[in-house]
C-alpha positions as CSV (number, residue, x, y, z in Angstrom):
1,M,0.1,0.0,0.0
2,A,2.8,2.4,0.8
3,R,4.2,1.8,-2.6
4,F,1.0,2.4,-4.3
5,S,0.6,5.7,-2.2
6,T,4.2,6.8,-3.4
7,F,3.4,6.0,-7.0
8,L,0.3,8.1,-6.8
9,L,2.2,11.2,-5.3
10,I,4.8,10.8,-7.9
11,C,2.1,10.9,-10.8
12,T,0.5,13.6,-9.2
13,L,3.8,15.9,-8.9
14,L,5.3,15.0,-12.2
15,P,3.0,17.0,-14.4
16,G,3.4,20.1,-12.6
17,A,7.1,19.8,-12.6
18,A,7.1,19.3,-16.4
19,V,4.8,22.3,-17.0
20,E,7.3,24.4,-14.8
21,V,10.4,23.3,-16.8
22,N,8.5,24.0,-20.0
23,A,7.5,27.4,-18.7
24,Q,11.2,28.2,-17.8
25,T,12.4,27.0,-21.2
26,Q,9.7,29.4,-22.9
27,E,10.6,32.4,-20.9
28,K,14.5,31.7,-21.5
29,E,13.8,31.5,-25.3
30,A,11.7,34.8,-25.2
31,I,14.7,36.5,-23.3
32,T,17.3,35.1,-25.9
33,A,15.0,36.2,-28.8
34,A,14.9,39.8,-27.2
35,A,18.7,39.8,-26.9
36,K,19.0,38.7,-30.7
37,A,16.5,41.5,-31.8
38,F,18.1,44.1,-29.8
39,S,21.4,43.0,-31.6
40,K,19.6,43.2,-34.9
41,A,18.2,46.7,-34.2
42,Y,21.7,47.9,-33.1
43,V,23.2,46.6,-36.4
44,D,20.2,48.0,-38.6
45,G,20.8,51.4,-36.8
46,D,17.2,51.3,-35.7
47,L,17.6,53.3,-32.4
48,E,13.8,53.3,-31.8
49,A,13.7,49.5,-32.0
50,Q,16.6,49.2,-29.5
51,M,14.9,51.2,-26.9
52,K,12.0,49.1,-26.9
53,F,14.1,46.5,-25.2
54,Y,14.7,48.7,-22.3
55,T,12.5,49.4,-19.4
56,Q,11.5,53.2,-18.8
57,D,13.6,53.3,-15.6
58,A,16.5,51.3,-17.1
59,A,20.1,51.7,-15.9
60,I,23.2,51.1,-18.1
61,L,26.7,50.8,-16.8
62,P,28.8,51.2,-19.8
63,G,32.5,50.0,-19.0
64,S,34.5,52.8,-17.3
65,R,31.6,55.4,-17.9
66,N,29.3,56.7,-15.3
67,M,26.0,55.0,-14.8
68,I,23.2,56.3,-16.9
69,V,19.5,56.1,-15.4
70,G,16.3,56.5,-17.4
71,I,15.4,55.8,-21.0
72,D,15.9,59.4,-22.3
73,G,19.6,59.0,-21.1
74,V,20.1,55.5,-22.2
75,T,18.5,56.6,-25.8
76,K,21.3,59.7,-25.9
77,Y,23.9,57.0,-25.2
78,W,22.8,54.6,-27.9
79,V,22.8,57.3,-30.7
80,T,25.5,55.9,-33.4
81,P,27.6,58.8,-34.7
82,K,27.3,59.4,-38.4
83,T,30.9,58.1,-39.1
84,T,30.3,54.7,-37.5
85,T,28.5,52.0,-39.0
86,I,27.8,48.9,-36.9
87,L,28.5,45.6,-39.0
88,S,27.7,43.0,-36.4
89,H,26.8,42.3,-32.7
90,K,25.9,39.2,-30.8
91,T,25.7,38.0,-27.3
92,T,26.4,34.8,-25.9
93,S,24.7,33.8,-22.6
94,T,26.8,31.9,-20.3
95,K,24.1,31.7,-17.6
96,L,20.5,32.8,-17.6
97,E,18.2,32.4,-14.4
98,I,14.8,33.4,-14.1
99,S,13.0,34.3,-10.6
100,G,9.5,35.4,-11.1
101,K,9.5,38.7,-13.2
102,L,13.3,38.9,-13.1
103,A,16.1,37.4,-14.8
104,S,19.7,37.5,-14.3
105,D,21.8,36.9,-17.6
106,Y,25.6,37.1,-18.0
107,G,28.0,36.2,-20.8
108,Y,30.0,37.6,-23.7
109,Y,29.3,40.1,-26.5
110,Q,31.2,40.6,-29.8
111,G,30.9,42.5,-32.9
112,S,32.3,44.7,-35.5
113,S,32.1,48.2,-36.8
114,V,33.4,50.8,-39.2
115,R,34.5,54.0,-37.9
116,N,35.8,56.7,-40.3
117,G,36.6,54.0,-42.7
118,D,38.5,51.7,-40.3
119,T,37.0,48.3,-39.7
120,T,37.3,47.2,-36.0
121,S,36.4,44.2,-33.9
122,F,35.2,44.4,-30.4
123,R,34.2,42.0,-27.6
124,G,33.3,42.1,-24.0
125,Q,31.5,40.6,-21.1
126,Y,28.1,41.7,-19.9
127,V,25.5,41.3,-17.0
128,I,21.8,42.0,-17.8
129,V,18.9,42.0,-15.3
130,W,15.7,41.5,-17.4
131,R,12.3,42.6,-16.1
132,K,9.0,41.1,-17.5
133,G,6.5,43.7,-18.2
134,D,2.9,43.6,-17.6
135,D,2.4,43.1,-21.4
136,G,4.4,39.8,-21.0
137,K,7.8,41.2,-22.8
138,W,11.1,41.0,-21.1
139,R,13.1,44.2,-21.2
140,M,16.5,45.1,-19.9
141,A,16.3,46.9,-16.4
142,V,20.1,46.9,-15.8
143,D,22.7,46.5,-18.7
144,M,26.2,46.4,-17.7
145,W,29.3,45.7,-19.9
146,S,32.9,46.0,-20.2
147,A,35.2,45.5,-23.0
148,L,37.9,42.9,-23.3
149,R,41.2,43.1,-24.9
150,N,41.2,41.3,-28.6
């Protein structure tokens, strides 16, 4: 009888666990898709699309520069000079964890650009805190990065 009770308990709990794992997978896929779409907007020079991936109260911590808080300041930071073209940009997440409506994501980024006719590659590491909005979309609430030497 004890085995049967244990069997029933396991059968009751397993579907709930499977649903939770599936939900986590879907959320991670949504965050990964948002990161890719941000990179695409950056390469395309679509500042308006880029800013849709930040919260209104976002904070960015760009390398050795001062912190910038608020979407207006973040938008000004991301304006690409006319003499620069972004050729590629991509992030590679090393670890992505979700807890409720917040997620932590860290890893590496890399890309290339043309500035004043010179093509350069860049790479670095990042930490992002994602926040899920009431509309179900994940946006960056905190975005911190630092360059690594090539």
